[in-house]
Structures are given as C-alpha cells and as structure tokens.
C-alpha positions in Angstrom: 81.3 118.6 98.4 78.1 116.7 97.7 79.0 114.2 94.9 75.9 115.0 92.9 76.9 118.7 93.0 80.4 117.9 92.1 80.0 117.1 88.3 77.4 118.8 86.2 76.4 115.5 84.3 75.4 114.0 87.9 73.4 117.0 88.5 71.6 116.9 85.1 70.9 113.1 85.6 69.7 113.9 89.0 67.1 116.5 87.9 65.9 114.4 85.1 65.1 111.7 87.5 63.2 114.3 89.6 61.3 115.3 86.3 60.2 111.9 85.6 59.1 111.5 89.4 57.1 114.8 89.3 55.3 113.6 85.9 54.4 110.3 87.5 52.9 112.0 90.7 51.1 114.5 88.4 49.6 111.7 86.3 48.8 109.8 89.4 46.9 112.7 91.3 45.2 114.3 88.5 41.7 115.4 89.7 38.7 116.4 87.6 38.8 119.9 88.6 42.4 120.3 87.2 43.8 119.3 83.7 47.1 117.4 83.5 49.0 120.5 82.6 47.5 122.4 85.4 48.9 119.9 87.9 52.1 119.5 86.2 52.4 123.4 86.5 52.2 123.1 90.3 54.0 119.9 91.0 57.0 120.2 88.6 58.5 123.4 90.3 57.7 122.5 93.7 59.4 119.0 93.3 62.4 120.2 91.5 62.9 122.8 94.3 62.3 119.9 96.8 65.0 117.8 94.9 67.7 120.1 96.5 66.3 119.7 99.9 66.5 115.9 99.4 70.4 116.3 98.7 70.6 117.1 102.4 69.9 113.0 103.0 73.5 112.6 101.9 74.7 114.8 105.0 72.3 113.2 107.3 73.5 109.7 106.5 77.1 110.9 106.7 76.2 112.2 110.2 74.7 109.0 111.6 76.3 106.1 109.6 75.0 102.8 110.1 78.3 101.2 111.0 79.0 103.4 114.0 75.4 104.1 115.4 72.8 102.2 117.2 69.5 101.7 115.1 67.7 104.0 117.8 70.0 106.8 116.7 69.8 106.3 113.1 66.1 106.4 113.4 65.8 109.4 115.6 68.2 111.4 113.3 66.3 110.4 110.3 63.0 111.1 111.6 64.1 114.5 112.7 65.7 115.1 109.2 62.4 114.0 107.7 60.2 116.5 109.7 62.5 119.3 108.9 62.6 118.4 105.2 58.7 117.9 105.0 58.6 121.5 106.4 60.6 122.7 104.0 58.5 121.2 101.2 55.3 122.8 102.8 57.0 126.1 102.8 58.0 125.5 99.0 54.6 124.5 98.1 52.7 127.3 99.8 55.2 130.0 98.5 54.2 128.6 94.9 50.7 128.7 95.7 51.1 132.3 96.9 52.5 133.4 93.7 49.4 132.2 91.8 46.9 133.7 94.6 48.9 137.1 94.2 47.6 137.2 90.4 44.1 138.0 90.4 43.5 135.9 87.0 45.2 132.8 88.5 43.7 133.2 92.2 41.3 130.5 91.8 44.1 128.1 90.5 45.9 128.9 93.4 43.0 128.0 95.6 42.5 124.7 94.0 46.1 123.7 94.4 45.7 124.1 98.2 43.6 121.0 97.9 46.5 119.0 96.6 48.6 119.8 99.7 47.0 116.8 101.8 47.6 114.5 98.7 51.4 115.7 98.2 52.6 116.0 101.5 52.8 112.0 102.2 54.7 111.7 98.9 57.2 114.3 99.9 57.8 112.5 103.1 58.2 109.0 101.3 60.6 110.7 98.6 62.8 111.9 101.7 62.7 108.7 103.1 63.8 107.1 99.7 66.6 109.6 99.5 67.8 108.4 102.9 67.6 104.9 102.0 69.5 105.2 98.6 72.2 106.9 100.3 72.7 104.6 103.0 72.7 102.0 100.3 75.4 104.0 98.3 77.5 104.5 101.5 77.3 100.7 102.3 78.4 99.7 98.7 81.2 102.4 99.0 82.3 101.1 102.5 82.4 97.5 100.9 84.5 98.7 97.9 87.1 100.6 100.3 87.2 97.5 102.5 87.9 95.5 99.3 90.4 97.9 98.1 92.2 98.2 101.5 92.4 94.2 101.6 93.7 93.9 98.3 96.4 96.7 99.0 97.2 94.9 102.2 97.6 91.6 100.2 99.9 93.3 97.9 102.0 94.7 100.7 102.3 91.4 102.3 103.4 89.8 99.0 106.1 92.5 98.4 107.4 92.1 101.9 107.5 88.4 101.4 109.2 88.7 98.1 111.7 91.2 99.5 112.4 88.5 102.5 112.8 85.8 100.2 115.2 88.0 98.1 117.3 88.7 101.0 117.7 85.2 101.7 119.0 84.7 98.2 121.7 87.2 97.8 123.8 87.1 100.9 124.0 83.1 100.5 125.2 83.5 96.9 127.6 86.1 97.9 129.2 84.0 100.7 129.7 81.0 98.3 131.4 83.2 95.5 133.7 85.1 98.0 134.6 81.6 99.8 135.5 80.0 96.3 137.3 83.1 95.2 139.1 83.1 98.4 139.9 79.4 97.8 141.4 80.2 94.3 143.8 83.0 95.2 146.9 80.7 96.1 146.3 77.9 93.1 144.7 80.2 90.4 145.2 84.1 91.0 144.3 85.0 87.6 141.0 82.7 88.0 140.2 84.5 91.4 140.7 87.9 89.8 138.3 87.0 86.8 135.9 85.4 89.3 135.9 88.6 91.1 135.3 90.6 87.9 132.4 88.4 86.9 131.0 88.7 90.5 131.0 92.3 90.2 128.8 92.5 86.9 126.4 90.0 88.3 126.0 92.0 91.5 125.4 95.1 89.2 122.9 93.5 87.5 121.1 92.3 90.2 121.0 96.0 91.5 118.9 96.8 88.4 116.6 94.0 88.7 116.2 93.9 92.5 113.8 97.0 92.4 111.1 95.1 90.6 108.7 92.5 91.7 109.1 90.7 88.3 111.2 90.7 85.3 111.3 89.2 81.9 112.7 85.5 81.5 115.1 86.7 79.1 116.8 89.0 81.9 116.6 86.0 84.2 118.4 83.9 82.0 121.1 86.4 81.6 121.6 86.3 85.0 121.8 82.8 85.3 124.4 82.8 82.5 126.5 85.2 84.5 126.4 83.1 87.6 127.5 79.9 85.5 130.1 82.0 83.9 131.4 82.6 87.6 131.2 79.0 88.4 132.9 77.9 85.2 135.9 79.9 86.5 136.0 77.7 89.1 135.2 74.1 87.7 136.5 74.8 84.1 135.8 72.1 81.9 133.8 70.2 84.5 130.9 72.4 84.4 129.3 72.6 80.9 126.2 74.1 80.0 123.3 73.2 77.5 120.4 75.7 76.8 117.2 75.1 74.8 115.0 78.0 75.1 111.7 78.8 73.0 112.0 82.4 71.9 108.2 83.0 72.6 108.9 82.5 76.1 111.6 85.2 76.8 109.2 87.9 77.4 107.2 85.8 80.3 107.4 87.6 83.7 109.0 86.0 86.7 110.4 87.0 90.1 114.1 88.2 89.8 116.7 85.7 90.8 114.0 83.2 90.7 116.2 80.4 89.2 119.3 81.3 91.2 118.8 78.8 93.9 118.1 75.9 91.3 121.4 76.5 89.5 123.4 76.8 93.0 122.0 73.4 93.7 122.9 72.1 90.3 126.5 73.2 90.8 126.8 72.8 94.5 125.2 69.3 95.0 125.6 68.2 91.4 128.6 69.3 89.5 130.9 69.7 92.6 130.1 66.4 94.0 131.3 64.5 90.8 134.7 64.2 89.9 134.3 64.4 86.2 131.4 67.1 86.5 129.1 67.2 83.8 126.3 69.1 81.9 123.7 71.7 83.2 120.8 71.6 80.9 118.2 74.2 80.7 114.9 73.6 78.9 112.3 76.4 78.4 109.0 76.0 76.5 105.6 78.1 76.2 102.7 76.5 75.1 98.8 76.7 76.0 99.3 79.6 78.1 101.9 78.0 80.3 105.7 78.4 80.9 107.7 75.4 81.6 111.2 75.5 82.9 113.4 72.5 83.4 116.8 72.3 84.9 118.7 69.3 84.7 122.1 68.2 86.2 124.1 65.2 87.0 124.0 64.1 90.8 125.4 61.8 93.3 122.5 59.6 94.6 123.9 60.0 98.2 123.6 64.1 97.8 119.8 64.1 96.7 118.5 65.0 100.3 119.8 68.7 100.3 118.8 69.1 96.6 115.2 68.1 97.4 114.4 69.5 100.8 116.9 72.3 101.2 116.5 76.1 101.6 117.0 76.8 97.8 114.2 74.4 96.8 111.9 75.9 99.6 112.6 79.3 98.5 111.8 78.8 94.9 108.5 77.1 95.9 107.4 79.9 98.2 108.1 82.5 95.4 106.2 80.6 93.1 103.0 80.5 95.3 103.6 84.2 96.3 103.7 85.5 92.7 101.6 83.0 90.9 99.4 81.4 93.6 97.8 77.8 93.1 98.4 78.1 89.1 102.2 77.2 89.7 103.5 73.8 90.4 107.2 72.4 91.0 108.4 68.8 90.7 111.9 67.5 91.3 113.0 64.0 90.7 116.3 61.9 90.1 116.6 59.4 87.3 119.6 57.5 86.1 122.3 59.7 87.6 120.4 62.8 86.7 118.4 65.4 89.0 115.8 67.5 87.3 113.5 70.3 88.6 110.3 70.9 86.3 108.6 74.2 86.9 105.1 74.9 85.4 103.9 78.5 85.6 101.2 80.7 84.4 102.2 82.6 81.3 102.2 86.2 82.5 104.0 88.8 79.9 103.1 92.2 81.5 104.2 93.3 84.8 
C-alpha cells in the first residue's frame, strides 16, 4: 500500500501541501479576465484530483529503482510515466471545463478556462517530475537507513558471536582446573573434595543463569567471583585470603558475565599456588566521573609473571573489554614489590 494512503494524517498533510501549491499557481497565473476567486475555482479541484495521479510516482520509482537500473532506462520509464500523467491531467482539466460549459450561466467562464490550459500544462508536467524526484530521494534515504540498520545488526551479531566464543574459552578451562584439583584431593582430603564438588555445582548453576546475557550487574559478577574463591579456599585453606573494597554505587554497573574470572584464576594459579605461604587476593572497585575502575591484586613470584601478563586469560579479558566497551576501556597490569596488580577502567554502563 502507498505510504501516504496508509495513514490518514499523511494523506491530510499531502492534500494540504497540494492546496498550497494550487493557491500559489492561481496567484501566479491570475489573468485580467478572471478574478483570483474564479482562477482558484478552476485550479484547486483540478490539481487536487491531479495530486492522486502524482501518487503513482511512488510506484514508478519502485518499478525502476536507481540502484538496479541504468540511467537510460530510468529516464525512459520516467518520461513515459510523465506523458501518461500529463494526459490524465488534461482529461481532468477538460472534464472540469465541460462541467462549466454544460451550465449555460457558466459557459463563458468555461471558455475562459480553456485559455488557461496552455499555461497550466507545463506546471502539471513539472509537478509530476518533482513528485518523481521526491520519491527517488525518499527511497535513497530509506535505502541508506536500511543499510545502516543492517550494518548495525551485523555488528551486533558479530559482537554476540565473539562474546559467546570468548565465554566458551572460559568455562571448559575453569571446569578442567576444578575437576583436576578435586581429583587430587580425593585421597588426601575426601571431605574437602566433596565440599569442592558441591561448591562447583553451585557455581556452574549460577553461570547457567548469567550465561544467556551479554552483560550482568557487577554485583552478580562479584558473587560469581566469591563462589570461585570459595572453591579455591577449600583447596588452599588458610594460604588463600580475600580482601574486598567495593564502592556500593558501582554494583549496578554492567559487565560481561565471567568477565573477571580469568583474572581471579591467574591470581590463584600463578600467584597464591606459586608461594609457599600463599597470600591475600585484594579486590578494589570504585565508581567516579562516569568510569568504573576495578583492581585485582595478588602476591606473586617474579619468575612467574610472564604467563600472568601474556596468557590466554589476560588476552581474553582484554578482547571482551574491547568487544563490549570499545576504545573507552583500558587495562593495565604491573608487578611491584612482590605484588601483581591488574587495573581495569571501563565506561560506566548501568543499563542493559
């Protein structure tokens, strides 16, 4: 259905525009033999009827779109359409003149209207050409909008696919580490191995809930981190301590699910497990000036820094940051005085 005819308000606006055009034409060609009112009486009905003929320009442009036709074919189609439309305008005009001539008292007025035909015919041709141009322009804008929408949808699908791929790297890696640790504990600490399996089940159940989302509140992400660290505390006992400093205003910020998981895995695997006395994993979260800052710090063995700085986990976190936040995200990692620290700076997003 024609977009103008699809909605009553569009049709009313369209006809209003044609009334204005008709009045302008009437004022322009007013002749001495006819008053402005007499000119309007002829021009307004003729051009309002012609406005519905000009609606056909939309179908003409659709039949010969610029993107898939040569200029010669478009010109030919538009010329034929303009000839037909002009012929219809002449039929409308002479029909209206016939109405006046059929009434004896108005016959002289009908004769004078015939003199206007030569003046109005070029205007009718020009108006149909203008209708074609406007429709082609509208279709060009619509094509550009659809192309932009398709590009946006493609980018969103690509981003979602990348996030799913990155999450797929995380879950099997973590599961493998937990099962290996649990198997190692079965002979030395059966109760601890059982408790670790229960905690792992709770953790995996939580990941099923968040895994369907592209982003989750930071509070949920930190809850997942707590479950992970609880599993590792069964394994390391008092060697693993956790210290948290979290700004309550940052808990609603959105982050990718399991976003911090590789950093905690690195802190335990390359930090705590490499030291005889273990140590404390420190988490600092702050929110200020529209930015979310997260710092994860752990004791380290200087000889083990390479895998922490360049391993899969760190690369995974960096890729997910770029995928979700773009250039607005930053990540820094450095070691100092036996402590390894990762600083994340992200745009503050509090809605999905």
